[in-house]
N, C-alpha and C positions, 0 to 999 in steps of 0.2 A: 483567442486561443492560438497558441504557437505550436507548430508541428516541426519536430526535428527528426529527420530520417538519417540513420547511420547505415554504413555498409555491412556491419556485423554486430553480433551480440557483444563482443568485447568493446567495440566502439560505443555501443549504447551504454554499457556499464561505466565506461570512462566518462562519458558526457554527464550521466546522472551523478557520479561521484564528484565531478567538478562543481556541479550546482550545489550539492550538499556541503562540500568543503567551503565553497564561497560563502554560503549562508552562515556557517560557523565563524569564519574569519571576520565577516562583517558584523556579526552579532554573536559574541561568545556565549551569551545567555539564551541562545535560540531554543525554542520549543519545537521539537521535530515530531511529526507523525510518521510512524514507521510501518512498513508492510513486510509480509513474509512470502514464501513460495520460491520457486526455482528462478524466476526472472530477476529478483533483486540480489541474488547471491553474488553475482559478479561485482555489482556496485559495492556491496559490503566488503568484499575482499579488497577492492581498490581503496576504500576508505581506511581499512586497517593498514594497508601498505603505506598510505600517506601519513597516518598516525605514527607508524614505526620509523619511517624515513625522515620526516621533518617535524614531527611533533604536533600534528593536528590535535588541538586540545578539546577534549569533550568534558572537561571537569565541571563546567558550568552549564552544560546542555541538559535539558529535560526532554524525556521521550515518552510518547504515548503510542502504543501499538493499536492498529486498527481493530484487531479481533482475537478471539481465542475459542477453541472448541469447548463446548460444555461437556463435562465429564472427565476431562483430562487435567491432572495436576501439573504443577510447574516442573516437576522432575520427570514427567512422562516423556520419553524420547520423541513422541509425535506431537507434543504440545508446541505452541508457538513461543512460549517461554523458553523452552529448550532450544528451539531454532535460533532465537535471538542471542542467547548466551553463546551458542556454538559458532555462529557466523559473525557476531559483532561484539557483544558486550564483554566476553571473556578476553578480548584482545585490545581494548581501548580503556581509557581512564575515566569513563562515565561513572558517576557516583550511584551506587545501588539504590539509594533513596530517591534518585531522580528518574528511575525507570518505572514506567507504569504499563501494565498489561492486564486486561480483564482477567478476573479470577474464574477459571473454568470449573472450580469446585464450589462456587458460591452457593450457599443455601438459599439466600434471598436474591434471586437473579434480578428482579426489578430494582431492589435497593442497590445492587452492585452497578447496574446501568446508570442509575441516577447519580451515584457517588462518582462514577467515572467522568460523566459530563461536568459535574461540579469541580472535580480536580482539574480538568482542562481549563475551565473558567478561572479557577484560582491561580493557575499558572500564567494567566494572561492571554490564553488562546494559542492556537497552533500557528507558528510562523510559516512552516513548510511541511506540507502533507505529501508523503510518497504513497503511490497507489500502484497496484497491478490491475489487470483486467481479466475476468473469466471469459471462457468461450461464449457464455451467454450474456456477456457485457456487464457482469456484476462488478462492483467495486466494494472493497471490504467483503463482507458476506451479505451485502444487500442484493438479494436476488431479484429477477424481473418482477415488476408490479409492486415493489416495495413503495411505500408512501415517501415522497420526497421530503416531507416535513419530519420524518422520523429522526429522533436522536438515538443515542446508544440504546440498543434493544436486543432482545432474544430473537434469533431467526431460525427457521427451519431450512436446512440446505436442500436445494433442488437435486433431483436425481442426477442431472448432468454434472453438477458440481461434485457430488459424491463419487461419481465414476471417474472424473478428472483427478480427484485427490486420492483415489484408491492406490495409485502407484507409490504413495508414501507409507502405506500400511500393508499388513500381511495380505489382506484381501478386502474387497469392497464392503463386506459385512462389518469390518472392524472400523470403518470410518464413522465418526460421530454424526448423528443426524441433526444436531443443534449446535449453535454457537452464540456467543455474544459478539456483537459488531457495532462499531460506530455507525450511526445512521447517516443518511445522505445530508441532512441538515448539519450535523456535526462536521462532516467533511467539508461542506460548502462554506462553513464559517472560517476555515483556515485561510490565512492571508495569501498563501501561494500554494498551488497544487502541481505536482509533477507525476504523471502517469507513465509507466513503463510497459512496453509490450514487445514480445519477441516471438518469432516463429510463425509459420504458415497458418497454424491452427487458430491464431488470434486475429488473422487478417479481416475476417468478416465482422468480428466484434469491434475492431478498430474503425472500420468503415462506417458502421452504424453509429458508433459513439461520436465520430467526428463530423459526419455528413448527414446523418439521419435526423428524423424528427425527435425533438426533445420529448421523451416519454418515459414513464416508469417501466415500460416494457423493455427499455434499454437503459438501465440505471446510469451507465457512464455518460450518456448523452447530456445529462445535467451539467457536465463540465463545460459545455458550450456557453453556459451562462455565467461561468465563474469569472471574476475580475482579473485573475492572473493564473491561467492554466497552461501548462506545457505538456505536450504529449511527445515522448521520445520512443521511437520505433526503429527496429532494424528493417532491412529491405524486405524481408519475408513478411513481417507484420504489416508493412505499408503496401503490399503488392496489389491490393484491391482499391487503393486510393487513386485519384486522377494522377496522371504521369507527372504533373508539375510538383506534386507532393512527395515523389519517390526519391528525391535527392535534396539535401541541404535543409535550410530552415525557412519556414513560411508562416505568415500570419493569416488567420482566417477571420 
């Protein structure tokens, strides 16, 4: 595991964008696993800027998003479909047929989950998977105590996750209680994983994920066992790590 600590959120966003851009330059047909939420917004903005300035080419890239709320259609302003269109897809030359996001209105949720994993396999697997981390150390919507062998599946959101996401909705009651999420196994099958964390409120989750016991109680801790995992944190999110990890790049 590699830890990269930056001085600011903007620096974190730039570091992450450089990794994604480098992946695409080296392999134009890359399969990217994408994440949503406030943390990756800056990274997506910088990728759009690189695309517009020097033509970073997404035309052969295939994308798979981590998750989607159940009960929200693609045109719902709070859906992750809408998030991705607004922050990335509307501004780059990715082909619509190469974009994959779970269907929040699927009638057969189990079938949708199986088809999603099948589509990832058919694409050759994920080359680079981007992740955020929840305050309870969830990745995707894999809440604490999820089975590590889970593939894409239906999840019930923890109360803490619902409360954290309420800021994106009219109120807490409007937050969906269920979602479709890539499972831990699906995430771990990615050839490379990059997790982003920003802010003081993520510091405890980062500490548990990086230095704690590998356990389903801390879903992100499984990344300690990944063959190529990078954690990019700003100084606030790194504040509970040992001092040597609070600046620069380190291997664990």
